[in-house]
C-alpha positions in Angstrom: 0.0 0.0 0.0 1.2 3.5 -0.8 2.0 5.8 2.1 -0.4 8.4 0.7 -3.3 5.9 0.8 -3.6 6.0 4.6 -6.8 8.0 4.8 -8.5 6.7 8.0 -7.6 5.8 11.5 -7.6 2.0 12.1 -9.0 2.5 15.7 -11.6 5.3 15.4 -13.6 6.6 12.4 -11.5 9.7 11.8 -10.0 10.8 8.5 -6.2 11.4 8.3 -3.9 12.8 5.7 -1.4 10.2 4.7 1.1 8.4 6.9 2.3 11.7 8.6 -1.3 12.6 9.6 -1.9 9.0 10.7 1.1 8.9 13.0 0.3 12.4 14.4 -3.3 11.3 15.1 -2.1 8.0 16.8 0.3 9.8 19.1 -2.1 12.6 20.1 -5.3 10.6 20.4 -4.5 6.9 21.0 -1.0 7.1 22.6 -2.4 6.8 26.1 -5.1 4.2 25.4 -5.1 1.6 28.1 -6.5 -1.1 25.7 -4.5 -0.2 22.6 -5.0 -2.5 19.7 -4.7 -2.1 16.0 -3.3 -3.6 12.8 -0.8 -2.0 10.5 -2.5 -0.2 7.5 0.7 -0.4 5.4 1.0 -4.2 5.3 -1.2 -7.2 4.6 -0.7 -8.8 8.0 -3.7 -9.3 10.3 -1.4 -9.1 13.4 -2.9 -6.9 16.1 -0.4 -4.7 18.0 -1.3 -4.2 21.6 1.8 -2.1 22.5 1.8 1.5 21.2 5.6 1.9 21.0 6.1 -1.4 19.1 3.4 -0.5 16.7 4.9 2.9 15.9 8.4 1.4 15.3 6.8 -1.2 13.0 4.9 1.6 11.1 8.0 3.8 10.7 10.0 0.8 9.3 7.2 0.2 6.7 7.0 3.9 6.1 10.7 4.1 5.2 10.6 1.0 3.1 7.6 2.2 1.1 8.9 5.7 0.6 12.1 4.4 -0.8 10.2 2.1 -3.2 8.0 4.9 -4.4 11.0 6.9 -5.6 11.8 5.3 -9.0 15.4 4.8 -10.0 17.0 7.3 -12.4 17.4 4.6 -15.2 13.6 4.3 -15.4 13.0 8.0 -15.7 15.6 8.8 -18.3 16.5 7.6 -21.8 20.2 8.2 -22.4 19.6 8.4 -26.2 17.3 11.4 -25.7 19.5 13.5 -23.5 23.0 14.8 -23.7 25.5 14.3 -20.8 24.8 17.9 -19.7 21.1 17.2 -19.5 21.8 14.0 -17.6 24.0 15.8 -15.1 21.4 18.6 -14.6 18.6 16.1 -14.0 20.7 14.0 -11.7 21.6 17.1 -9.7 18.0 18.2 -9.5 16.8 14.7 -8.4 19.6 14.6 -5.7 18.6 18.0 -4.5 14.9 16.9 -4.3 15.9 13.8 -2.4 17.8 16.0 0.1 14.9 18.4 0.5 12.2 15.8 0.6 12.8 14.3 4.0 11.2 11.0 4.9 7.9 11.2 6.7 9.2 10.0 10.1 11.9 12.7 9.9 9.3 15.3 9.1 7.4 14.2 12.2 10.4 14.9 14.3 11.1 18.2 12.5 7.7 19.6 12.3 7.2 23.2 11.1 6.0 26.1 13.1 2.5 25.6 11.7 2.2 22.4 13.6 3.3 24.1 16.8 0.8 26.9 16.2 -2.0 24.5 15.6 -1.2 22.4 18.7 -0.8 25.5 20.9 -4.1 26.9 19.7 -5.9 23.6 20.3 -4.4 23.4 23.8 -5.6 27.0 24.6 -9.1 26.2 23.3 -9.3 23.1 25.5 -8.2 24.9 28.6 -10.3 28.0 27.9 -13.5 26.0 27.2 -13.0 23.1 29.7 -11.6 25.1 32.6 -13.0 28.6 31.9 -9.5 30.1 31.6 -9.5 34.0 31.3 -8.0 35.2 28.1 -5.4 37.3 30.0 -3.7 34.2 31.2 -2.6 33.3 27.7 0.4 35.5 27.8 1.6 33.9 31.0 1.2 30.5 29.5 3.1 31.5 26.4 6.0 32.8 28.5 6.1 29.7 30.6 6.0 27.4 27.6 8.8 29.2 25.8 11.0 29.1 29.0 10.3 25.4 29.3 11.3 24.8 25.7 14.4 26.8 26.2 15.4 24.7 29.2 14.6 21.6 27.3 16.8 22.5 24.3 19.7 23.5 26.6 19.5 20.2 28.4 19.3 18.2 25.2 22.4 20.0 23.8 24.3 19.4 26.9 23.4 15.7 26.8 24.6 15.5 23.1 27.8 17.3 24.1 27.1 20.2 21.8 27.6 23.9 22.3 24.7 25.3 24.4 25.0 28.6 22.4 24.2 26.8 19.2 22.7 29.4 16.8 20.2 26.9 15.4 18.8 26.3 18.8 18.8 30.0 19.6 17.0 30.9 16.4 14.5 28.1 16.9 13.7 29.2 20.4 13.2 32.8 19.2 10.9 31.6 16.4 8.8 29.6 18.8 8.6 32.5 21.3 7.5 34.9 18.6 4.9 32.4 17.3 3.4 31.8 20.7 3.3 35.5 21.7 1.8 36.4 18.3 -1.1 34.1 19.1 -1.5 35.2 22.7 -1.0 39.0 22.0 -4.7 39.8 22.2 -8.2 38.3 21.6 -8.3 39.5 18.0 -5.0 37.8 17.2 -6.2 34.6 18.9 -9.5 34.5 17.0 -7.8 35.2 13.6 -5.5 32.3 14.2 -8.5 30.1 15.1 -10.1 31.2 11.8 -7.0 30.1 9.9 -6.4 26.7 11.5 -9.8 25.6 12.7 -12.2 27.5 10.4 -13.6 29.3 13.4 -16.8 31.2 12.5 -16.6 34.6 14.2 -19.8 35.9 15.7 -21.4 39.0 14.2 -22.0 41.8 16.6 -25.6 43.2 16.7 -26.0 46.7 18.2 -29.3 47.5 19.7 -30.9 51.0 20.2 -30.6 50.5 24.0 -26.8 50.4 23.7 -26.6 46.7 24.5 -25.0 44.2 22.1 -26.0 40.8 20.9 -24.0 38.2 19.0 -25.1 36.0 16.1 -23.1 33.1 14.5 -23.7 33.1 10.7 -25.8 30.0 10.0 -24.6 29.6 6.4 -20.9 29.6 7.4 -21.6 27.2 10.3 -23.4 24.7 8.0 -20.7 24.9 5.3 -18.0 24.1 7.9 -19.9 21.2 9.2 -20.7 19.6 5.9 -17.2 20.0 4.6 -16.4 17.0 6.8 -17.1 14.0 4.6 -17.9 11.7 7.6 -20.5 14.2 8.9 -22.2 14.6 5.5 -22.2 10.8 4.9 -23.9 10.1 8.2 -26.7 12.6 7.4 -27.2 10.9 4.0 -27.3 7.4 5.5 -29.8 8.5 8.2 -32.1 10.1 5.6 -32.1 6.8 3.7 -33.1 4.9 6.8 -35.8 7.5 7.5 -37.2 7.0 4.0 -37.7 3.3 4.6 -40.5 4.1 7.2 -42.4 6.4 4.8 -46.1 5.8 4.8 -45.8 3.2 7.5 -47.3 3.0 11.0 -43.9 3.5 12.6 -42.9 7.0 13.5 -39.1 6.7 13.3 -38.5 10.4 12.7 -40.2 13.8 12.5 -40.5 13.2 8.7 -42.7 10.1 9.3 -45.2 12.0 11.5 -48.3 13.7 10.1 -47.0 17.2 10.8 -43.7 16.2 9.1 -45.5 15.0 6.0 -47.4 18.3 5.8 -44.2 20.4 6.1 -44.3 23.2 3.5 -40.6 23.1 2.5 -40.3 19.3 2.7 -43.1 18.9 0.2 -41.6 21.5 -2.2 -37.9 20.6 -1.9 -36.7 17.0 -2.3 -33.1 17.4 -1.2 -33.7 19.0 2.2 -32.0 18.8 5.6 -34.0 19.6 8.8 -32.6 21.9 11.5 -33.9 22.1 15.1 -33.8 25.2 17.1 -33.5 25.3 20.9 -33.7 28.2 23.3 -32.9 28.6 27.0 -32.1 31.3 29.6 -29.0 31.4 31.7 -27.7 33.6 34.5 -24.1 34.9 34.7 -22.5 37.1 37.3 -19.3 39.1 37.5 -18.0 38.7 41.1 -15.0 41.1 40.4 -17.2 44.1 39.9 -18.8 46.2 42.6 -22.3 45.1 41.7 -22.7 41.4 41.9 -26.0 41.3 40.0 -27.1 38.3 37.9 -27.2 39.1 34.2 -29.8 37.0 32.5 -29.0 35.9 28.9 -31.0 34.2 26.3 -29.3 31.7 24.1 -30.4 30.1 20.8 -28.9 26.8 19.7 -29.2 24.8 16.5 -28.7 21.1 15.7 -29.1 18.9 12.6 -32.3 17.0 13.0 -31.3 14.4 10.4 -28.3 13.1 12.3 -28.2 9.5 13.6 -29.2 9.1 17.3 -25.7 8.2 18.3 -24.5 11.6 17.2 -27.6 13.8 17.9 -27.5 12.7 21.6 -24.1 14.3 22.0 -23.7 17.9 23.2 -20.9 18.4 20.6 -23.6 18.4 17.9 -25.5 21.3 19.4 -24.2 24.7 18.2 -24.6 28.2 19.6 -26.5 30.5 17.2 -27.7 33.6 19.0 -26.9 35.3 22.4 -28.6 38.4 23.8 -29.7 40.0 27.1 -33.0 38.7 28.3 -34.4 42.2 29.0 -33.8 43.3 25.4 -36.4 40.8 24.2 -39.2 42.7 25.8 -39.0 45.5 23.2 -40.6 44.8 19.9 -38.1 46.9 17.9 -35.2 45.0 19.6 -36.8 41.6 18.7 -36.9 42.7 15.0 -33.3 43.7 15.0 -32.2 40.6 17.0 -33.7 38.1 14.6 -33.1 39.9 11.3 -29.8 38.1 10.5 -31.3 34.7 11.3 -34.3 35.5 9.2 -32.2 36.5 6.3 -30.1 33.3 6.5 -33.1 31.0 6.9 -34.8 32.5 3.9 -31.7 32.0 1.8 -31.3 28.4 3.0 -34.9 27.6 2.2 -35.0 29.3 -1.2 -31.5 29.0 -2.6 -29.9 26.3 -0.4 -26.2 25.5 -0.3 -24.1 23.6 -2.8 -22.3 21.2 -0.4 -18.9 19.6 -1.2 -19.2 16.9 -3.8 -22.7 18.0 -5.0 -23.7 19.7 -8.2 -27.2 20.6 -7.0 -28.1 22.7 -3.9 -29.2 21.2 -0.6 -31.9 23.1 1.2 -32.3 23.6 4.9 -35.4 24.3 6.9 -36.6 24.3 10.5 -38.5 21.3 11.9 -39.3 22.3 15.5 -38.4 25.0 18.1 -37.6 23.4 21.5 -37.7 25.3 24.8 -39.3 25.2 28.3 -43.0 26.1 28.6 -42.4 29.8 29.5 -40.0 30.4 26.6 -42.3 28.5 24.2 -45.3 30.6 25.1 -43.2 33.7 24.9 -41.8 32.9 21.4 -45.2 31.6 20.2 -47.1 34.7 21.4 -49.3 32.8 23.8 -50.2 33.9 27.3 -47.3 33.7 29.8 -49.6 33.2 32.8 -50.4 29.6 33.7 -52.9 30.3 36.5 -55.7 32.0 34.7 -57.7 31.7 31.4 -56.8 29.4 28.5 -53.2 28.8 29.4 -52.6 25.7 27.2 -51.1 26.1 23.8 -52.6 22.9 22.5 -56.3 23.2 23.6 -58.9 25.7 24.9 -59.2 24.1 28.3 -59.7 26.8 31.0 -57.3 26.7 33.9 -60.2 25.9 36.4 -61.1 22.8 34.4 -57.6 21.3 33.9 -57.8 19.0 36.9 -60.9 17.2 35.6 -60.4 17.1 31.9 -58.0 14.4 30.7 -59.2 13.5 27.2 -59.1 15.3 23.9 -62.8 14.5 23.2 -63.7 16.6 26.3 -62.2 19.9 24.9 -61.4 21.8 21.7 -58.0 21.3 20.2 -56.1 24.3 18.7 -55.5 24.1 14.9 -53.5 26.2 12.5 -56.7 27.5 11.0 -58.3 28.5 14.3 -55.0 30.2 15.4 -54.7 32.3 12.3 -58.3 33.5 12.7 -57.8 34.3 16.4 -54.5 36.1 16.0 -56.1 38.4 13.4 -59.0 39.0 15.8 -56.6 39.8 18.7 -54.7 42.3 16.5 -57.9 44.1 15.9 -59.4 43.7 19.4 -56.5 43.5 21.9 -59.0 43.2 24.8 -59.9 39.7 23.7 -56.4 38.3 24.4 -57.5 36.4 27.5 -60.4 34.8 25.7 -58.0 32.9 23.4 -54.9 32.8 25.5 -53.0 34.6 22.7 -51.1 37.8 23.3 -49.5 38.6 20.0 -48.1 37.2 16.8 -45.2 34.8 17.1 -41.7 36.3 17.2 -40.6 33.5 14.9 -43.3 34.1 12.3 -40.6 35.2 9.8 -39.7 31.5 9.3 -41.9 30.3 6.5 -42.0 26.7 7.8 -42.7 27.7 11.4 -46.2 27.8 12.9 -46.9 28.2 16.7 -49.3 25.2 16.7 -47.2 22.6 14.9 -43.6 23.8 15.5 -43.6 24.0 19.4 -43.4 20.5 20.8 -44.2 19.7 24.5 -41.6 20.3 27.2 -41.1 16.7 28.2 -38.5 17.3 30.9 -40.7 19.7 32.9 -44.1 18.2 32.0 -43.2 14.5 32.5 -39.9 14.0 34.3 -40.3 16.9 36.7 -44.1 17.1 36.6 -46.1 13.9 36.3 -43.5 11.4 37.2 -42.7 12.6 40.8 -46.5 12.7 41.6 -46.9 9.2 40.0 -43.9 7.8 41.9 -45.1 9.3 45.2 -48.5 7.7 44.8 -47.0 4.4 43.8 -44.7 4.3 46.9 -47.6 5.4 49.2 -49.8 2.7 47.7 -47.1 0.0 48.4 -46.8 1.1 52.0 -50.6 1.4 52.6 -51.3 -2.0 51.1 -48.5 -3.4 53.3 -46.5 -4.8 50.4 -43.4 -3.2 51.9 -42.7 -0.9 54.9 -41.7 2.7 54.4 -38.4 2.1 56.2 -37.5 -0.8 53.8 -38.4 1.3 50.8 -36.2 4.2 52.0 -33.4 1.8 52.7 -33.5 0.2 49.3 -33.7 3.5 47.4 -31.0 5.3 49.5 -28.5 2.4 49.2 -29.0 1.9 45.5 -25.7 1.8 43.6 -25.7 4.3 40.7 -23.5 4.0 37.6 -20.8 6.5 36.7 -23.1 8.6 34.5 -25.8 8.9 37.2 -23.7 9.5 40.3 -23.8 13.3 40.0 -27.6 13.2 39.6 -28.2 11.1 42.7 -31.5 12.3 44.3 -31.8 13.5 47.9 -32.1 10.9 50.6 -35.7 9.6 50.8 -37.4 9.9 54.2 -40.3 7.9 55.6 -42.5 11.0 56.0 -42.0 11.7 52.3 -43.7 8.5 51.5 -46.6 9.0 53.9 -47.1 12.6 52.7 -46.7 11.7 49.0 -43.7 14.1 48.5 -40.9 13.3 46.1 -38.2 15.9 45.9 
């Protein structure tokens, strides 16, 4: 096998660029694997290496052997009858010069360029800043410490090799590394520009509001192009869409596309080659403890994910991408809302009408929104429904009055909201604002600029709050109380079994509070 034919890691499904990229990936990702095991991609042997060092030595030997074989001898390249002796000498000299300049791959690994150092340093800073919330001002300190460490290392290495410590090559190299690291860490703009070069970082756009506050929007088109440039990512979306199509017009709802609402989706019916996007919104509170006023600043975030990803990928937080960030208080003003969502509106209209020509395609792929996920309060706010859940028609799915909610449990006992009834009612509310409480609708939806969005069909239930934190605790408390009252088990035994339950590694941090006997008797589950 050619050394340039190594395109994928033999342990994980990650694409690599040749033998050099393969060795770099193995060292950085799998070098510390406790259960290391792989075969060599350069030979036909099925032997599995379980030791990382022995595998790397074996791979380098094959690498050197193949690289020498791939350089054809001069006698095969030249015909002596076609060239004069001068031509022959010139070509021989050029080939010798190329052989000297073209170092073998394993030597190139040991003499990596400054670009490799830049990329590794940037990745390290990103991991530390994101994983450990490192302030940007610490980057200069880190750059100074790393350059000093490299300088001590080079001095120690030269002394061990019995070479002059004041070697100009070592001195120049240390200076180059120091300049490189400090250039990256000079300021935030320099750091971001380097991230744009090496990691295709999409810089957020600043949105200035009339109030003087700022909001930030990540351009959706650029974000999607970066994602779909990864062939593995695009292939997984294509495969998932093929699986989804197998359940078309069947009784199994495998995906949103198979449901009745999905089959009636405007863009999906018009565009065949279409990818679904899912929006998600939530509020978060941040505080600046270094300032004099330690007030909590409430921010609203919008995220986006690819709805056509396989479940193994869509369940990971790494496939949820930040889209929009603004102060919560700025949302209350109608003019601010229009300014905040203007860039998103423009991008979505372009994606639905014009699409994107993705790598390897000749025809455009269109993108549209399937659903908008949020908690109940945010959903009612974005949908234009009433934000009070203790009076009037406070449900966004039916017209059940708040007073009747505890006795109506079936759809046949109430009126269900439809897209047609909503459209009629919103027009009436705009003409007669005093009738808002009659329909439980305050205003038109903020997201009405999305052609595929409708408040009745695009706002799914909040399962976490409605079921996991709403119905399930009440149901569990009634179940435990019934077990105790029917004398199937004593309350002390129930508490003992639940409190001593052994949780797995993923559930340890979510261990519930210790259950008490009075909690069972009073039907209280915290």
